[in-house]
N, C-alpha and C positions, 0 to 999 in steps of 0.2 A: 601682524602680517596677514595679508589677504591671499587666500588660495587662488592659484591661477587656473587657467582652462585645462592644462595638461594634467594637473592633479585631480580635477574633477573627472576627466575622461578615464584616468587610471582607476579610480575608485568605482566608476560605473562599470568598467570592463570586469573588474574583480567581482563585483556584486552579481553580474549576469553570468560569469563563469562558474560561480558557486552553484548555480541552479542547473548546471549540466551534469546530472547524475543519472545513474541507472539502478533500478531495483530489479533483482533477479529472484525468481521463484523456481525451485526445482523439487523433484521428488525426494522425500527423505529416505526412501527405500532403495537400497543399492541394486536389488534384483527385480524391481517392478517400477513401471512408470505410473504416473497419475493420469486419470482420464478426466477431461474437462467437458462439461455438458453445454449444450446450446441453450438459448433463452426460451425455446419452445417447451423444454422439459419441465415438468413440475417436480420440485424438490421438496423434501420433507421438513427440514429445519435449517435455520441459519445461525451462525455465530458471528458476533460483532467484535472487531479488534480496532479500537481507536489508536491511531498512530500519530505521535507528536513529532514535529520536525523543528530543527534549528535553521537559521539563515534562509527563511522563506521556502522551506521544503528541500533544501540541499542535503541535510544530514538528519537521518532518523535518530531520535533520542533513544528508543528501545528497538532492538532488532528482534523480531518475532522468529521463532524457530519454525522450520517447515513442518516439523512433527506436530506443532500446535495447530497449524492450518489443516493438515491432512492426517488425522489420527488413525484412520483405518484404510489400509491398502485395498480393501474390497469394496470401497465406495467410489463413486464419481463425485466431482465437485464443480461448483460454479463460483467464480471469483468476480467481485465487483468492488470498485473503489468509489465511494460517494462522499459528498459533502453534506452533512446534516446541518440543521440550524445552529447547533452548538459549535460545530466545526467552523461555520462562517463567522460567528461572533468571536471565537478564539482567534481565528486567523486575521480578522479585521483589526481587533484591538491589539493582539500580540504581535502581528506583523508590522503594525505601525510603530510600536513602542520598543519591543525587544526581539523582533524577528522570529517569533515562534508561530508556527502554523499547525493545523491538525486536519487529518483526513480519516475517514472510517473505512476500514476493509471489512467487507461482508463475505463470508465463506458459507455457501449453501451446501448441505449434505444431500446427495442424491443416491439412488440405488442403481447399480449397474444392471442393465438388462442383458439377458443372455444366459449362457450355460454356467457361468460362475455363480449365479444366484441360486440355481437349483441344487437340491441335495440328493 
């Protein structure tokens, strides 16, 4: 039996609909917000979190906890999501064969300027 045009359109719609997802990041501290820095600030260190996804980025395989991203409420942070060469290879090969992709979250630790830093 040969698939018809409506079957193909339905599968295409479902595949594109799976990629309509939202990732939310919030402060892990109930009494304090997280301060994000601009790109002009020099930050001290960075931590890298590789994130694997199913269905071409629709569903994360492992959910990171915000406490892992923001371990200290007295610091400010800068967040970026980038594609490394390994992410590109995994996404190209995994995306074509088994719908697995990967992106790298980079969290940079910065020091908050101002009165909170003085003792």
